C-alpha positions in Angstrom: 119.4 1.3 3.0 123.1 0.1 1.3 125.2 3.0 2.6 124.5 1.9 6.3 128.0 0.2 7.6 128.3 -1.4 11.4 131.6 -0.6 13.0 131.4 -3.8 15.5 130.3 -7.2 14.0 128.7 -8.4 10.9 126.5 -5.8 8.7 122.7 -6.1 8.7 119.5 -4.7 6.5 119.0 -1.5 8.5 115.1 -0.6 8.1 114.6 2.9 7.6 111.3 3.0 8.4 109.2 1.8 12.5 106.7 -0.3 13.1 103.2 1.9 14.7 100.8 -0.9 14.4 101.3 -5.0 15.1 99.4 -8.1 14.3 99.5 -10.8 16.9 100.9 -14.4 15.4 99.8 -17.9 16.4 102.6 -20.9 16.6 100.7 -23.8 16.8 102.8 -26.8 18.4 104.7 -29.4 15.6 101.2 -32.0 16.7 99.1 -28.9 15.7 100.9 -28.2 12.4 101.1 -31.6 11.5 97.2 -31.5 11.5 96.8 -28.3 9.9 98.8 -29.2 6.9 97.0 -32.4 6.8 93.8 -30.5 6.6 95.1 -28.3 3.9 95.4 -31.2 1.7 99.2 -30.5 1.8 98.5 -27.1 0.2 100.1 -24.4 1.7 97.4 -22.4 0.3 94.1 -24.0 2.0 96.0 -22.9 4.9 93.9 -20.9 7.7 95.8 -18.3 8.5 95.4 -18.7 11.8 97.4 -21.8 11.9 100.2 -20.1 10.0 102.9 -18.7 11.8 105.1 -16.3 9.1 103.0 -15.8 6.3 105.6 -16.4 3.0 103.3 -17.4 1.0 103.2 -14.2 -1.3 103.8 -10.9 -1.4 100.7 -9.9 -3.3 98.0 -7.6 -1.3 100.0 -8.3 2.2 102.9 -5.6 1.8 102.8 -3.2 5.1 101.2 0.4 3.5 102.9 3.2 5.1 100.8 5.7 7.2 100.5 8.6 5.2 98.6 5.9 3.0 96.1 5.0 5.5 95.4 8.5 6.0 94.9 8.8 2.6 92.5 6.3 2.2 90.5 8.2 4.6 89.7 11.4 2.1 88.6 8.7 -0.6 85.7 10.3 -2.8 83.4 7.2 -3.2 81.4 7.8 -6.1 80.5 5.6 -8.8 81.0 7.4 -11.7 83.6 10.7 -12.2 85.0 9.9 -8.6 88.4 12.4 -8.2 89.6 9.7 -6.2 90.2 7.7 -9.6 91.6 11.1 -11.0 94.0 11.7 -8.1 94.9 7.7 -9.3 95.1 8.0 -13.1 97.2 11.7 -12.7 99.6 9.2 -10.5 99.7 6.3 -13.0 99.7 8.8 -16.2 102.4 11.2 -14.5 105.1 8.1 -13.0 105.0 5.8 -16.6 104.6 9.4 -18.6 101.7 7.7 -20.3 98.3 9.5 -21.6 95.5 6.3 -20.9 94.7 4.4 -18.1 92.5 1.6 -17.4 91.6 0.6 -13.6 91.1 -3.2 -12.8 90.8 -4.9 -9.7 93.9 -6.6 -9.5 96.8 -7.8 -12.5 95.2 -11.1 -13.5 92.1 -9.2 -14.1 94.5 -6.5 -16.4 95.6 -10.2 -18.0 91.8 -10.9 -19.5 91.8 -7.1 -21.0 94.9 -7.8 -22.5 94.4 -11.5 -23.6 90.0 -10.8 -25.0 91.8 -7.6 -26.6 94.2 -9.0 -28.5 95.1 -12.9 -28.3 92.9 -14.7 -31.1 93.1 -19.3 -31.3 96.9 -20.0 -32.7 98.2 -16.5 -31.2 102.1 -16.8 -29.9 103.0 -14.8 -27.5 107.0 -14.5 -26.5 108.0 -13.2 -23.0 111.1 -13.3 -20.9 109.2 -15.8 -18.5 105.4 -16.8 -18.2 103.5 -16.3 -14.9 100.8 -18.8 -14.3 97.6 -16.6 -14.9 98.7 -14.8 -17.7 99.8 -18.0 -19.6 96.4 -19.7 -18.6 94.6 -16.4 -19.7 96.5 -16.9 -23.5 95.6 -20.2 -23.7 92.3 -19.7 -22.3 92.0 -17.6 -25.8 93.1 -20.5 -27.7 96.8 -18.8 -27.7 100.0 -20.5 -26.6 103.0 -19.2 -25.0 107.0 -19.2 -26.1 109.6 -18.5 -23.1 112.6 -16.9 -24.6 114.7 -16.0 -21.6 118.4 -16.2 -22.0 119.9 -19.9 -21.6 121.9 -18.2 -18.3 118.0 -17.5 -16.7 117.4 -21.1 -15.8 120.9 -21.9 -14.2 120.0 -22.3 -10.6 123.4 -20.8 -8.8 124.7 -18.7 -11.5 126.5 -14.3 -10.6 125.1 -13.5 -13.6 123.0 -10.0 -12.2 120.0 -9.9 -15.1 119.0 -14.2 -15.8 115.8 -12.5 -16.6 116.9 -11.1 -19.5 114.7 -12.0 -22.7 117.4 -13.2 -25.5 117.2 -11.2 -28.5 118.3 -13.1 -31.2 115.6 -15.8 -30.0 112.8 -13.6 -30.5 114.3 -12.3 -34.1 114.4 -15.7 -34.8 111.0 -16.6 -33.5 109.2 -13.5 -35.7 111.2 -15.3 -38.3 109.2 -18.0 -37.8 105.9 -17.7 -37.3 105.4 -14.0 -38.8 104.2 -11.2 -37.1 100.8 -11.5 -37.9 100.8 -14.5 -35.1 102.0 -12.4 -32.1 99.8 -9.5 -31.1 102.4 -9.0 -28.6 105.6 -10.0 -26.5 105.6 -9.9 -23.0 108.4 -8.2 -20.4 108.3 -9.6 -16.8 110.1 -7.9 -14.4 111.6 -9.8 -11.8 110.9 -13.1 -13.5 108.3 -14.4 -10.7 108.6 -18.6 -11.7 111.9 -18.5 -11.7 113.3 -16.6 -8.4 112.0 -13.0 -8.9 115.3 -12.6 -11.6 115.4 -9.1 -12.8 116.1 -8.1 -16.6 118.2 -4.8 -17.6 117.1 -1.6 -18.8 119.3 -2.7 -21.8 117.5 -6.0 -22.1 114.0 -3.8 -22.6 115.5 -1.2 -24.9 117.0 -4.0 -27.1 113.8 -5.7 -27.3 111.7 -3.1 -27.6 113.7 -2.0 -30.3 113.1 -5.5 -32.2 109.2 -5.6 -31.9 109.3 -1.6 -32.9 110.9 -2.4 -35.8 108.6 -5.4 -36.7 106.1 -3.4 -35.5 105.2 -5.7 -32.6 103.8 -4.3 -29.2 105.5 -5.0 -26.2 103.8 -4.9 -23.3 105.8 -4.7 -19.4 104.0 -6.5 -16.6 104.8 -4.3 -14.1 103.9 -6.0 -10.8 107.3 -6.4 -9.3 108.2 -3.0 -10.9 109.9 -2.1 -7.2 112.7 -5.1 -7.4 113.6 -4.6 -10.6 114.1 -1.0 -10.0 116.4 -1.8 -7.0 118.4 -3.7 -9.3 118.9 -2.1 -12.1 120.2 1.1 -9.9 122.5 -0.9 -8.2 123.6 -3.9 -10.4 123.7 -1.8 -14.3 126.9 0.5 -14.1 125.4 2.5 -16.6 122.0 3.6 -14.6 124.1 3.9 -10.9 123.6 7.6 -11.0 120.1 7.5 -12.6 116.9 8.3 -9.9 114.7 5.9 -9.3 112.0 8.3 -11.6 114.1 8.7 -14.5 114.3 4.5 -14.8 110.9 4.1 -14.7 110.4 7.0 -17.6 113.2 5.0 -20.0 111.4 1.4 -18.7 108.0 3.0 -19.9 109.1 4.4 -23.0 110.0 1.2 -24.1 106.9 -0.5 -23.4 104.0 0.2 -26.0 101.8 -1.1 -22.8 101.9 -1.2 -19.3 100.0 -3.2 -16.8 100.5 -3.7 -12.9 99.0 -5.3 -10.2 99.2 -2.8 -7.4 99.1 -6.1 -4.9 102.7 -5.9 -5.5 103.3 -2.7 -6.6 101.6 -0.1 -4.8 101.1 -1.7 -1.5 97.5 -2.1 -1.9 94.7 -4.4 -3.4 93.9 -3.5 -7.2 95.9 -3.1 -10.5 95.4 -1.3 -13.9 96.7 -0.6 -17.0 98.0 2.1 -19.1 99.1 3.5 -22.7 99.6 6.1 -25.1 98.4 4.6 -27.5 94.7 5.8 -28.6 93.7 2.8 -30.9 94.8 0.2 -28.0 93.1 1.7 -25.0 90.5 1.8 -27.0 90.2 -1.5 -27.7 90.6 -2.8 -24.2 88.1 0.0 -22.5 84.5 -1.5 -23.4 86.1 -4.7 -21.5 86.5 -2.7 -18.2 82.4 -2.4 -17.4 82.0 -5.4 -18.7 84.0 -7.3 -16.3 85.5 -4.8 -13.8 83.1 -2.2 -12.7 82.6 1.7 -14.2 85.9 3.1 -15.6 86.5 5.5 -12.8 86.8 2.6 -10.1 87.6 -1.0 -12.0 86.0 -3.3 -9.3 88.6 -1.7 -6.8 87.2 0.1 -4.0 88.4 3.8 -3.1 90.4 3.4 -0.4 92.5 1.3 -1.8 92.7 3.5 -4.7 93.9 6.2 -2.4 96.4 4.2 -1.2 98.0 3.1 -4.3 98.4 6.6 -5.4 100.5 7.1 -2.3 102.3 4.0 -2.8 103.5 4.7 -6.0 104.9 7.6 -5.2 106.3 6.1 -2.0 107.6 3.5 -4.9 110.0 6.2 -6.5 111.9 6.4 -2.9 115.1 4.1 -3.4 115.0 3.8 0.7 111.5 2.0 0.5 112.2 -0.7 -2.6 115.2 -1.0 -1.1 114.0 -3.0 2.2 112.4 -5.8 0.1 115.6 -7.0 -1.7 118.0 -6.4 1.1 115.9 -9.0 3.6 116.0 -11.4 0.5 119.6 -11.6 -0.2 120.4 -11.5 3.8 118.0 -14.5 4.0 119.8 -16.4 1.0 123.6 -15.4 2.2 122.7 -17.3 5.6 121.3 -20.3 3.9 123.9 -20.5 1.6 126.8 -20.7 4.0 124.9 -23.2 6.1 125.0 -25.2 2.2 120.9 -24.9 2.1 120.5 -24.8 -1.7 118.6 -21.8 -3.3 118.6 -19.7 -6.0 121.4 -17.2 -6.9 121.7 -14.8 -7.0 119.2 -13.5 -5.1 116.0 -12.3 -6.8 112.8 -9.9 -5.8 109.8 -11.0 -3.9 111.2 -13.7 -2.1 114.1 -16.2 -1.1 113.7 -19.4 -3.5 114.9 -22.8 -2.3 115.7 -25.0 -5.1 114.1 -27.8 -3.8 115.3 -30.3 -7.1 118.3 -30.3 -5.0 116.8 -30.2 -1.6 115.1 -33.1 -2.1 116.8 -34.4 -5.0 115.5 -38.3 -3.9 111.9 -37.2 -4.3 110.4 -37.4 -8.5 109.1 -35.1 -10.1 106.4 -36.4 -10.8 105.9 -36.6 -6.3 106.0 -32.6 -6.4 109.0 -32.1 -4.6 108.4 -28.2 -4.0 105.6 -29.2 -2.7 106.7 -31.4 -0.5 109.3 -29.0 0.8 106.6 -26.6 1.5 104.8 -28.9 3.3 107.3 -30.1 5.4 108.7 -26.4 5.9 106.0 -25.5 7.4 105.6 -28.8 9.4 109.3 -27.7 11.0 108.4 -24.1 11.7 104.5 -22.9 10.5 106.1 -21.3 7.7 103.9 -21.2 4.7 105.3 -20.7 1.0 104.1 -20.9 -1.9 105.2 -23.9 -4.6 106.7 -22.8 -8.1 107.5 -26.3 -9.6 105.3 -29.3 -11.5 102.2 -28.2 -9.3 101.8 -25.2 -10.6 102.0 -26.7 -14.3 98.9 -28.0 -15.8 98.6 -31.2 -17.0 99.4 -31.9 -21.0 96.3 -32.6 -22.6 96.8 -36.9 -22.5 97.4 -36.4 -19.0 100.8 -36.7 -18.4 102.6 -34.1 -16.4 104.3 -31.2 -17.6 107.5 -31.5 -15.6 108.4 -27.9 -14.7 112.2 -26.1 -15.9 112.7 -25.7 -11.4 111.2 -26.9 -8.7 111.4 -24.0 -5.8 109.9 -23.4 -2.9 109.2 -19.7 -2.1 109.6 -17.7 0.7 107.9 -14.6 0.0 109.2 -11.9 1.9 106.3 -8.9 1.9 107.4 -5.6 2.5 108.2 -4.0 5.6 106.4 -7.0 7.6 108.6 -9.0 9.5 111.2 -7.8 11.4 114.8 -9.8 11.1 114.4 -12.1 14.4 111.7 -13.8 12.5 113.9 -14.1 9.2 116.4 -15.9 11.7 114.0 -18.0 12.7 113.3 -19.2 9.9 116.8 -19.7 8.4 117.4 -22.1 11.9 114.2 -24.1 10.6 114.9 -24.2 7.4 118.3 -25.1 8.3 117.3 -27.9 10.2 115.2 -29.6 8.1 118.1 -29.6 5.7 120.1 -31.4 7.6 117.3 -34.2 8.0 115.9 -34.0 4.7 116.4 -37.3 3.5 113.1 -37.5 5.8 110.8 -35.7 3.7 108.8 -37.9 1.1 106.5 -37.0 -1.8 103.1 -36.3 -2.6 100.4 -37.3 -5.0 96.8 -35.9 -5.8 93.9 -36.6 -4.2 91.7 -33.8 -5.7 93.3 -32.1 -8.9 91.5 -29.3 -10.4 92.0 -29.3 -14.4 93.3 -25.4 -14.4 95.7 -23.8 -12.1 95.5 -26.8 -9.6 98.0 -25.6 -7.3 95.1 -23.3 -6.1 92.7 -25.8 -4.6 94.2 -29.4 -5.3 94.4 -31.0 -2.2 97.3 -34.2 -1.9 98.7 -36.6 0.5 102.0 -37.8 1.2 103.0 -40.8 -0.6 104.2 -42.7 2.6 104.2 -41.8 6.3 107.4 -39.3 6.0 105.5 -36.8 8.0 104.8 -38.9 11.2 108.6 -39.4 11.2 109.8 -35.7 10.7 107.4 -34.8 13.7 108.9 -37.4 15.6 112.3 -35.9 14.9 111.6 -32.4 15.7 110.4 -33.5 19.4 113.7 -35.6 19.8 115.8 -32.6 18.9 113.5 -29.5 19.9 111.7 -30.9 23.2 108.7 -28.9 24.2 109.9 -26.1 22.0 107.5 -24.5 19.5 
């Protein structure tokens, strides 16, 4: 995709696919949108999809399947045990990652549960480049804790550093020296650090971290859920990898990791997940947990039709044209917003475009959840559903005080092969309008607050009548337009 140039006008991403199946969308009026977000407790997770125009909440389980994936679903072997569908998936995973053992699970957080139960004990410390919400929750549930060892530049909002997801090797060596390797069950590297803007790590960094882990005898675990985006960035941003095939880069990454797990809702574009390793002891330690929590070893809680789709989807991930589409659409959106002065995470990462709520609504204190408030405002302005990635996504400290997030981001995910460029342009237009009227946006407060992962189910209310005022301004500027 990156080689397509336009003779007239500005270059734009060119999709290397055509659309053959469509789904009708609804764009509610601005009054209906305000009522819908109020009914959802100002939590975009609780919106009904019928009220959403552009669903940019996540790329998990909502990426478009290819025609080959859908065709493969029709030949699934629906056997409880010994399914040939599982055999095909197992062989594809082991071929791509060059691993001998594979365990199926119904999604990524199920893999995290198995890993935490198999390796984490009370007092365990798991170093990471950066945490993900469910990963951290599973480790904490087993009495462990997370240490984030992202490079200092990783938390810079605007930057030209190509690999802000790198782990700091010196920080890792220091932590091992302080705790002792016995306290560290494994080190986790997340491809495409989700919570800080989908920022990738380099192959060079992964190799260095792997070398440290092997020197100290500590397993290295790779979360490959966002591997496709990270592969793209390694290919185009890391000079030493520019001539490598995608399949070769995957093998190199895999050779650095003792255990790899992934959510196929992201990697593979279907609904499932899995864990693979070459270590028989690790495999046996985790294997008994699959029937206990997931299902039998030849389906692991997945539909066999989804397993067939994942098998094809993993192979399609080796196609550079396919993995280019997401990052290039994201880059287009980030560049367009940045030109209009809208604060976004740079450089453009994977998964989605990330608005910097800390600057966008700088007048809202973190205790009033600026990224969550921005999410509600973006929905009211355009029927666009994003996901809060900030203080709202953290859990409180044991004493009840807020754990303020390093960043306040509104993630606008761009599921692969789902949106058209005109829809992305619509989102850009509404966000730019909202930025011009950003002072109207107010904060949120909890009215119903779960103790764990409150961002999924919590309900909030605006601290003032700012939403009614925003609706009035929209009507004044757009008239009867949706």
